[in-house]
GUTOR-463000 format. One record per residue (C-alpha): x, y, z. Coordinates in steps of 0.2 Angstrom, whole numbers, padded with zeros to 4 digits, always signed. Layout:
N
XYZ...
! end
This chain:
177
-0034-0041+0054-0023-0028+0065-0010-0035+0077+0000-0025+0091+0019-0031+0089+0028-0024+0103+0044-0030+0095+0042-0022+0081+0036-0006+0090+0051-0007+0100+0064-0008+0086+0056+0006+0076+0057+0016+0091+0075+0012+0093+0078+0016+0073+0069+0032+0075+0079+0039+0092+0094+0035+0083+0088+0042+0067+0091+0028+0057+0073+0027+0052+0069+0032+0035+0049+0037+0031+0043+0029+0016+0047+0038-0001+0032+0034-0011+0020+0050-0007+0024+0067-0009+0026+0077+0007+0012+0090+0000-0006+0088-0005-0008+0080-0021-0021+0091-0031-0022+0078-0044-0018+0059-0042-0001+0056-0035+0011+0050-0048+0018+0033-0044+0036+0038-0040+0053+0029-0036+0057+0028-0018+0074+0033-0010+0086+0021-0011+0085+0008+0001+0091-0011+0000+0076-0019+0005+0066-0010-0008+0078-0012-0023+0083-0031-0020+0071-0046-0022+0064-0051-0008+0070-0067-0001+0058-0069+0013+0044-0070+0001+0040-0088-0005+0049-0094-0020+0033-0094-0029+0029-0075-0033+0012-0077-0041-0002-0065-0036-0020-0071-0030-0034-0060-0027-0048-0063-0016-0061-0048-0018-0073-0048-0003-0082-0031-0008-0086-0023-0024-0097-0009-0026-0089-0003-0042-0092-0018-0052-0073-0018-0056-0067-0031-0045-0064-0044-0059-0054-0031-0069-0043-0026-0053-0040-0044-0049-0035-0049-0067-0024-0034-0068-0015-0038-0051-0013-0056-0056-0004-0050-0071+0010-0042-0062+0025-0052-0063+0041-0048-0053+0052-0054-0041+0054-0036-0032+0041-0033-0018+0042-0015-0020+0039-0016-0038+0025-0026-0035+0017-0013-0022+0020+0000-0035+0013-0008-0050-0002-0015-0040-0007+0003-0034-0005+0009-0051-0014-0004-0060-0029-0005-0046-0031+0014-0048-0033+0013-0066-0045-0002-0067-0055+0006-0055-0058+0021-0066-0044+0032-0059-0057+0042-0049-0055+0034-0031-0040+0032-0018-0032+0017-0018-0023+0009-0003-0011-0007-0002-0004-0012+0015+0006-0028+0021-0006-0034+0033+0007-0041+0044+0010-0022+0049+0002-0012+0063-0011+0000+0055-0026+0011+0059-0038+0015+0045-0053+0027+0044-0061+0026+0026-0076+0032+0021-0085+0027+0006-0075+0010+0003-0080+0005-0014-0068-0011-0016-0059-0022-0003-0048-0037-0007-0036-0048-0001-0020-0049-0010-0007-0061-0008+0011-0061-0017+0022-0074-0013+0020-0076+0007+0015-0058+0010-0003-0054+0012-0010-0036+0009-0026-0028+0010-0031-0016-0005-0045-0003+0000-0053+0009-0014-0063+0021-0006-0069+0039-0007-0060+0048+0008-0053+0044+0025-0037+0043+0034-0023+0029+0037-0010+0027+0050+0005+0016+0047+0011+0010+0063+0023-0002+0055+0038+0000+0044+0036+0010+0028+0043+0009+0012+0037+0002-0005+0038-0015+0001+0024-0014+0016+0014+0000+0008+0009+0011-0007-0006+0022-0010-0013+0034-0024-0026+0047-0025-0029+0063-0016-0021+0065-0001-0009+0076+0011+0005+0064+0022+0012+0068+0037+0025+0056+0040+0015+0039+0042-0002+0046+0043-0011+0051+0028-0027+0060+0025-0037+0056+0009-0049+0067+0001-0063+0065-0011-0057+0068-0030-0074+0076-0033
! end
């Protein structure tokens, strides 16, 4: 489910050229030898305030369409248990809970599907569509690969945990073993 959004690209280019763009602060800039800890992103009004654009109902629905680990139900139950009105907090908790529910052995990516992206995952073990309010996310649990965020960053749109090297919006994930 990839969409090319020219307007978003133009806006991001303008932000980058003016120096106003901020990279997502949820992942370390250096390779992580162990699973990356969920950290607090740099302050950003969009990430710290409840998201008024999301539906008033912040319930979580999860549709697991691929489950090679046999932990899809546990992951879905863990995500449905998240109670927050803050998108950034939701994403942080979701990647942490999915990582733990999947056995803390695989990489995890949660991404807002309304944003542009390119993924090249190997060994995908779980895929789920996750809806928080009216925001639709893709959840991948996988062994290795690469992911490029071509849209807006920050905790409200993406979060990941595992063994990775990050360069801006591009993340290279390594196997844990």
